[in-house]
N, C-alpha and C positions, 0 to 999 in steps of 0.2 A: 470597267476599264482598266484591267490587270494588266500587266508589265512585262518587257522585256528588256533584254540588256544583253551586248554584246561582247564576246569574245574570241576574236580571230574572226570565222564565218560564221556561230552561233552566234545568237540573242541570247543569252540567255538571262534567268528572270531575276527581279529588282529584289528583294528580300524587304521586308515589312507587310506583305497579304498574306499571313498564313492566318491558322486559324483562331491567334487572339484578336484580329480585326474582320477579318471576312463577313462576319455575323455582322457585322455594323457598318461597312463600307459604304453602302449605298445613302446611310444617312448622313454619313461624314462629307461622304462627295457632292450631295447633296447642298451642303454649308460650303463646300470649298467651291464648287461650279455654280453659280446663280444660271438658273436654266435645264442643269442636271439634265430632267428627263426631257425638253423641250428638243435637247438635243440628240437624243435616243431616237425621238419620234419623226425628226426633223429624216435622221439618217435611213430611217423608213417608208417615209415620205417619198423620198429620194430614189429611193433602190426598187421601189413599185412602181414609181411613177417612170422610171426607165426601162421598165421590164414589164410594162401594162400588154397586159391582154395574154401572158403567156400564163398557160394553165398550169404546166410546172416549171420549178426556177430550181436551180443548187446555188447553196448563196456560203461563201466564208466570212467566220466571223472569229476573228483576227485579237487574241486578249479579253474571252467573251467574258471571264470576271463571273459575278453574280448570276447572268443572264439575263440582266433587266433591259437592254438592249432590243432583245427578243422579242421582248412582251409587248409592244405595241404593233406586233402581226396578225395580234388577236382581233384588232380594228380591222384588219385591211380586205379582208375576204378573198387568201389565197391559202388556200385547205391544201391546195398540190404540190405547194413549195418545200423543200426539204432545206436545213440547215446543218451546217460541221459549226462548230466551236471549238474552235485551239483554246486552251487557258494549260498555263504551268504551273497553278496553284492550285491542289489537289482540297484544299478549306476553300479555297473560292468558289471550285467546281461543282464541289458538294453544295455549295448555297446553290451554284447555279441550277443545279439539277432537279434541289429539292421544288423552286419555286420555275421553273419550264413543269417539273410534273404537275403543280397546281392549277399553272397559266395552262393545261392543256396542250402544250407547245413540245413533249420530250419525249413522245412518240414520233415527231416526223424530224427528231435534232439528234445528232450523231455527234458523241463530247468525245475530245481527244485531251489526253493529260498530258503534257508538253509543248517544247517551242515548237515553232511552227515547222523548223527544218525536219522536225520529226514525224511529222503529219505523211503517212505511207501516201506514194503514187495514185493516180485515181483521175478522173475524168474531170476534164477543168469544169470548172465552175463560174453559171451565168455572172456572178457578181459577189461580190466583198465589202467587208468594211472594218475599218481595223481604230478605234477609237482610241486615245489616251495610252498610246504604245508608242510612237514615232521619238516623243519628247525626252524619254527616257532610256534609249538608244544614243551610247555618244561619238558623235563624229561624225561627218560625213560622209566614209565610205561605209560603214555600219550600216548609217541610215539608207545610203544608198541600195546595199546588202539584201536588209529587210525588204524593202519595199519591191526589189526583183524578185524576190523570196516570194512576195504577193502575186506582182503577174505571172512568175511562169505559171500561176495554178488557173490562169483566166484566160475564157473563151478571147478571143480579137475584140472587139467592141465592148466587152463588161464596163458595168461602169465598179466606181471603186469611190468608197466611203471613207476618206479619213481626218479624224478630229485628233488634232496636238497643241500641246502651246507654242505660239510664236514670239518670238522678240522676249526682250526682260528690260517694258519700260519703268524704273523708279517708281514714277509719277503714280503709273496702274498698279503696282506692288502694294503702294500704301494705301491704294480704295480697297486692293481685297484684301489687307492685313487692315484695316478699319471696320470691314465687313465682317471679319469672320470674329474681332471683338466684340462687333454689337452681337452676333451669333452666342455668346457665352465661352466663344474658348479662352484659355486660360493663358496670361502675361508668358509663362513659360513656354506655352505649346506654340505660342502666335513668335516665340524667339527662336524660338528651333526653326518654327517655319521659314524664319525670314532669315536664317544662318544657310537652310538648305538649298534654298532659293537661290542665296549667290555662290554655291557653287554650281549650279545648275546653268546648262553651256544649250537655252533649246536653237533652234532653228530661229537665225536673225530676223528674216521677213517674209512676208508671200513670196517677194523675189523669190529669195533664196528657195523655199520648197518646191516652188512653180520648177524652180531650174533644172532641183531632182529629181522632180515629177518628167520633166520632156528626158533626161537621163535615163528614165527607164520605161519610154512610150506611153504616159499618162497625157494627155491631154485634153484640151481646153474645161480648166479647173474654174469652178463656179463656188461663190461663200454662201452657204447655205445657212451657217450660224456663228455667231460672233458671241463671247461673253470674257468681257477684259481680256487678256490675252491666250484663250481660248478659244482657237480658232476650226471649223468643222466646214470641209471641202469636198466637193460632188468631181471628179473627173472620170474619163472613158482610157481604157488600155487598148492602145492602136501598138500591135509589135513595130509593125514600119518605121513608127513615129520617133522609135528612141534614137539618142544621138551622142 
C-alpha cells in the first residue's frame, strides 16, 4: 500500500516510504490496520470472481508497495494471469521484487517504478486494484484525476477494487489509537499519529466516494471489507455511465 500525492495533474509520492521503512512496512501495516492481509485476500477474491473463467487476464495494481497484495494469487489457480505493479518508491519496489520472486510471481509481473501517469500506454487492463492510495491524495479534484487515470487504462466492464480511509470519526480514532497502544506503539509515536491524523482530510463518507465513482464511470459499488475507518470496495468501469 504505497501512496501517491497530487500536484497539478501528477500524483507525487508521499514521503516516508523509503529504505528506512520499506523492510518493516508490512509488519507496521498489520498493526495499523486490523485485518491487513484479509483486505488483500478479499481484493484477490473479488477480482478473480469477476473474471472467473478467463484463462488469461491482465491486472493493474496502483501503489503496489511491497507486493503483498499479489501473494494471495498463488492460491487462486490463475497461472495465465499477468500483473502490472506501479510503485513510486524504489525501496518499496525492491522489497516487492524480492517477495514476488520468492512466491514465484515475478516472472508474470511487470514492475514500473514511478507514478501511474508515467506508465507507458498499452493495451487496456481487464481489472485493477488500488489499495491505500486515494486517501493520501488531497482534494476532490485530484482524487477524481487519479480515478480517471486508472479508469482510462481499463477495458469497459472491468472490475476495480479500491481500498482507502473513509471518514474521520473521533470515537473510531480513539479505538485505533488504543489498539496501537496495546500493540506496543510508544506514546510519542501515538501522539505523532494523532497529530498527523488531525491534518488528514480523508474522503468524508461512502456517499462522497460513490459520487466520485459515478463521475469517473465506476458503477455498482459494493463493500468488501471494513476495519474501523479503512474500507475496501468493488466497482465496475462503464465508460458511458460517467457523469
